[in-house]
N, C-alpha and C positions, 0 to 999 in steps of 0.2 A: 440143211433140210430138216424143219421142223412143223408139221402140219397138224392142227388143233381143229376141233369142231366147236361150234357155237350153239349146239343146240341147248346147252346149259342156260343159256342168257334168256331164251324164252320162258323156261319154268321159274328162272329165279325173279324174273320180273313179275310174273304171277303170285309167288308165293309172298313177294315182297307188298306189292300191291294189295293181296287180301288179307294179310296178315296184320303187317306194320302199320299201314295207312287205314287200315278199319279201327275204328276208334270202339267200336261196341259192337252187341249182336255175338252170336255163337261163332266159334272159330269155323272159318271156310274150309270145306272139303280140299283134301291135295290134290293137285295137278293129276292127269292120267299118266305123266311120266315120273310123277315123284314116289320116291320110297317113303312108306310109312311103316314104324315099327310098332310092336306092342308096347305100350307107356303105361305108367300108373296114372292114374285118375287125376293125379295132382298138376301133371304138366303135360304137355303134347307136342313132341318134336317132329318137324317136316324136314325131309332133305329135299333140295331142289333137283336131285337127280340121282338116278340109280347107279351111275357109272361116270369116271371122269377119263376123256380120251386125251390121250397125247400125240396121238399121230407117229409118225416116221420122227426119229430122232438121231443123229448122228453120234455114233459109238466115241465115247471118252468127252460128248460134250453134253449139255445141261439143256434143258428144255425150259422154255418160259413157265413159270409159276400157273397152274391150274387150280381154279377156286371151286370149292365146295360151300353151298351156304345150307345153314340150319336156322330155321325159324322155331320159334316158340308160339304155337296159337293159342294157348291158355294165358289166363290170369294169373299163373303161378310160375315163380322162377324155376327154374330147372337146376340141379345141381351141376358141379363141375362137369365138365363133357371130357373124357379123356381120347385122343386120338393115336391110335399105333398102326403098324404096317404088319402084313401078313401074308404069306405065299410064298411058292418057289423063287419068285424075282424080285422080294421084298425089298432085297439089300440094294436095288437098283433106285427105287425111289425113295423119297426124302419128303418128309412133313417140315415144309420150309417156314410156316409159321402157322398160328393159330391163335384168334380172338375168343376162343370157346372155353379155355382153362377154368375160368371163374363160374361158368354157366351161363344160361341165356334168360336176361328178365322177360317178363310178361309180355306177350305180343311186341319180341324183340328179336334179333336174329344175330348171329356172329357167322365167322369164316374160317376155313383151314385151306392153306394151301399146298401144294402138292408140286414136285418137280421131277422129272425123270432124268436118269446120268447113267444111260446104258453102257457096259463095258463088254457086250458081244451084240452080234448081230441075230435077228429073230423076234418072235411075236414073244413078248414078255407077260407074265401071269402073276398079279398080285391082287392086294385088296386094302381098302383103307377100313380100319374097324374103329369102331364110336361106341363109347359106354357112359352113361350118367346115371349113376346108382343101379337101378333094375333094369332100366332102358338100353337096348345096344341096336347097332345097324350095321350093316357092312356095304361099302360101295366098292364096286369093282374097278380094278386100273388097268385101261387098255392103252397099250403103247407097242411102239417096235422100234427096236434098235438095228441102224443101217449103217454100212461102210461108207463113208464118205473120203473124198479127196483132201479136206480140208487140214489144217494142223491140229493135234491132238495134246490136251495136257493133263498130265497124271500128277498128284489125285485131284478130282474134280473138286473136292470139297477138304478144308482144313481146320480143326478147333484146336486152337493153341491152349487153351483151356484158362484156369485163372493165373493173373499174374499181377504182382504189385504195382501200383501205379509207379512209372519211371523206371523199372526193371525190364530188361531184355530178356527175352524168350532164346531157346535155342534154335537155330536156324533150322526150315523145313525145307527139304528139296522137292522141286518140283520138275518131272521130263516132258519134254517137248519133244514129238513125232511127228515128221513128215511122211505120211501112209499114200501118199500119192506117188503118181510117175513121173513128175516133174518137181525139179530143183525149185524152191521156194526163193522169193524175192529176199532182201535183207529183213531180218527180224527186228521188232523193237517191242520191249516189254512195258508194261504200266499198271499202276494200282490207281484204283479209281472206288468210289464210292463216298459216303459221309465219312466214315471214319480212316479214310485211307491213309490220313496222316499217322496214325496209330502202328501200319506197318510200312515195311521198307524192304527192299532188294538189298542183299548184301553186298558190298563193293567187293569187288574181284572175284564173286562167285557168281555171275552172271555171263554164262558161257552160251549165251542165244543173241543178246541185243547186238546190233551191229555184224550177225553173220547171216549167211544163207544156209539153208538145209536141204541135202541132197534127198532124191526118194530114198526112202526108207529110214533115213539117218536120223539121230535124236540129239539133242544137247540138253543141259539141267541149269536151274537158276536156283537161289537159296532167298527164302523171306524171312523175315524176322518179326514180332510182335513185341512192340515197346507202347503198354497202354499209356495215355494221356489222362486219363481219367477216370473215374469210379463207374463202372456199368459194363453193360454188354456191347461189344463194337463188331462191326463188320465192313467188309470191304471184299474188292472182286481183284483178281489177278489176271490179266490179258496179255496174250503173246500173239502179235499181229503179224502176217506176212500177206500183204496185198492181195497176192494171185491166189493165195490159199485159204483166205477169210482169218478169222481169231478163234483162237482158243481162250478159255475161260476157266477160271477156278474160284470157288467163295472162300473167303478167308473169315474167320469169326474167333473171337477172344473175349475175355471178362476181365476189366480192370478192377483189382483189389487194394483196398490200403494196405501200406507195407505192416504185416504184425509188429508188435514191440521188439526191439532188438538189443539187448543191455550189453555194452561194451565196459569192461574193467580196464583201468589205466591205474598202474601198469598192468601188463596182461600176466606176469610174473613176481611176484612180489619176495625180495630176497632181505633179510636182516643183516646177511653177512655175519660176520660175528660178534655175538650180542651177547649180553647179562639179562638175567630175569628184571622183568618191568619196563625192557626197551618196547617202544610202539611204534607204528608206521602206518602210513595212509593209503587207500585206494579209491578211487573216484569212479563211479558207476553213471555212465550216460545212456540213454535211451535213442539209439540212431535209427528207431522205426517211426510208423506213420501214427502209431496208436498207442494210447496210455498203456502201462504195465499193469495196472492194478496195484495192490498190495504186495511188496517184495518181502520175501523172508530171506534170511540170513544164516548160516551156519558152517561150521568147520568140520570136515570129513578127513580120513584117511589115519595112518597107524599111527600118526603124533598128535592127532586132534587134540589130545588134553594139553598139549605144549603150547597153544595158542587160544588166545581168548579173542572175541569181538568185543569190545568196550565202549565203543559210542558209535552210532550211526543217525542219520536223519533220513533213511532210506525206506522204511517203513511203511509210509503213506502211498509210496507208488512214483512215477515218474511220467509225465507228460512229455511229448514227444520233443526232442531237442534237450530235453532237462537233466541236470546232473546232481547228485548226493555223494555223500562222503561216507567211509568206512575207516574206524580206527581200529587196528588188531594190537594185541599186546603179546609178545613172547613171555611166557610164563614156566618156561623149562627151568629145573634145579640142576640139571645132570649135564654136564659138557658133553659135547659132540655134535652130530647133525641130526637135526629135527625136520620133516616133511610133512606137509598137510596140504588139504585144499579148501579154498573158500567156496563155498555154494551158494549161487545166487537162484531163487526162485520166482516165478512171477505167472501171471494168468497167460497160459499157452506159450510159456518157453522158461528157458535157465541158461546160465552160463554159470563158468568157474573159474578159476585161477589158482596155481600152485603158490603154495607160500613156503618158504625154508628159513633157517637159520642155523647157526652153529654156536651151539652154547660155548659161553668163555670158560676159561679154567676158574679155579676158587682164588688163585692169588697169582697174581704174577709182576714182580718185580723187574725195572730195568735201568741202568744206569748209563748216563751220558755224561761225557763221551766214553765212548768204550777202551779208548786208551789214550795216554795222557803222557809225552815227551817232554822233561823239563829242561832238556839240553846242557850245555855244559855250566856248572857252577861251582865256583872255588870252593875249596875245601873249607869247612869252618863258615861260609857264607850260608846264608837263606835265599832261596829263591822265592820270586813272589807267588802268591796263591792261587791255585787252579781251582774253579768253580765245578763242582758234580752236581747233576741232578738225578734224583731218585723220583721215578715215575710207578703207578701204581696201576697196570692194565687188568687185573684181575675182577672179577664180577662180585666176591666179598671184600668187606674191609679188611685190609691186612691186621696182623698183629703188630705188637710195638716193634718198632724198628730199631737195629743195631747197627750202627757203623763202625768198622774198624779196617786197620792196615794188617795186612798178612803178606807173607812171603819170605827171600831169603834176606832181604836188606831192609827190614823193618825200621831199626834207628834212622835211615835215612830218609824216611818220609813220615810228616807228621798231619795230624789233623790240626787246623788252625781255626777253623771253625766248624760247628755242626749245628745243625737245626733241624735233624731228623732223628736223632737218637730218642729212642721214649716215645716216640709221635707214632699214632696209627694213621693208614692212608685210605680212604673210600676209592672206590673205583674212579680213575681220570684223576685223582690228587697226587701232589708231587712236592717235594721239599727239596734242601740244598746243603751240601756241606762242601768245605774248602780243605786243601790239600797243600802242604809245601814241602820243597827238596832241600834236604840240609847234609850235604853230602860229609860224611866223616873220614874218607880216605879217596885216593884217585881211582879211578876207573869208572868202568860201567857199573850202575848198580839197578837195581830192578824190585818191584812189589806190587800189591793190589790192593785195591780198594774194594771193600765189600759193603753191600748194605743188604741185610736180611730179616727176616719176619716171618713168622708162623701164626696163619697162612700168609703167604706171599712169596716165600722162595728167598733166592739170593742173587742180586743183582752185581757184577763183579766188572772193574774197569783196572787193565793194566797200566803199571807206572813204571817209567822209566827215565835216568837221568844220568849225568857222568860229572864226576869228580875232577878237579883239575888243581 
């Protein structure tokens, strides 16, 4: 039940006819029932009524909008007109729309629409307050909340706020109640309105559709907002039980372009064991819907000095979907763990990625194979040569290499070729030497092949063989 009066129509027609349609002459006098406030001489605003009547409106339902017309009877545009609500029951009224926010042009008019959504029974007291510069006016709002037997839907209005286009909001829960004394028929929920496609009932969370509600019973359903375009969007949620009418709620939200969002790949950069001068690359990608603007790069953290940004094509920023590259160099001279963070800053956002490296030792020589068994060889005979490889995995160039045989049975093992002694090896460098076995007596015999340098340390391989 929602009863309104049409007395506004009479005065509205008079104001529009007298002000808008008259192209000349002095501004007309206001109608007998029109309210006129004191206004500056530069503009003259008239209201088409002193009050807006909403009649009886069911508790938990919304009235149809009731419109107030504001006309400018002067030849000078008014400043912006602000509309607000005041009074003990102001929260039960809502300014649904206004075309007055930019003011009213000479001999033109604008309108403000107000709705009533009572949450209790009884007469309701509020007012619509209007201001434009020094001008102000107050319009009484008259309505009454009444208990009805129809379905109620709460909340009666939900604003999902701003959300990036294509993103999905958190679900909002609505409660449907049957306040009457009879069981409803099977309920059905629907979304209507120009932007209904931007809202959706959450699958699996509609406990109302397909069910009947007993007297005093309630059910819930959930709605999400997923903007499909930029701008303000609105729709209506309806829950219908044919015998008990329709409960409705207004839905609104605003779609905005997704802000820039920089993704760093890899998300964490590890050099592993590395020497000074080692480099690694990261890729930055803008996953947002707007440009980043200029990008600033920096390395932070306790070991920031251990890393340096040596190359980047990111400074100019990234368009949506675009990528750029950053090259980081490991500069530490000290062995051990080094940890820092790559910091990426841009307009309205930032991103970061941890960086780590283990500084390599100054010099580390390895010898392969680590063991060599020459098998059985006749006393006085010489075996075929075995090849050994010396590798330098340290971070500094080794000192001059010295290759030698050491151990208990040195005379039985001989260096038959040596391409290592006297050489230096850079990081990753290698050389080879050969060893033969010439037993001088029967039985098991052993020794060791060693390659040493400073820096570099010592690499060792065990040698065994049997004389027969």
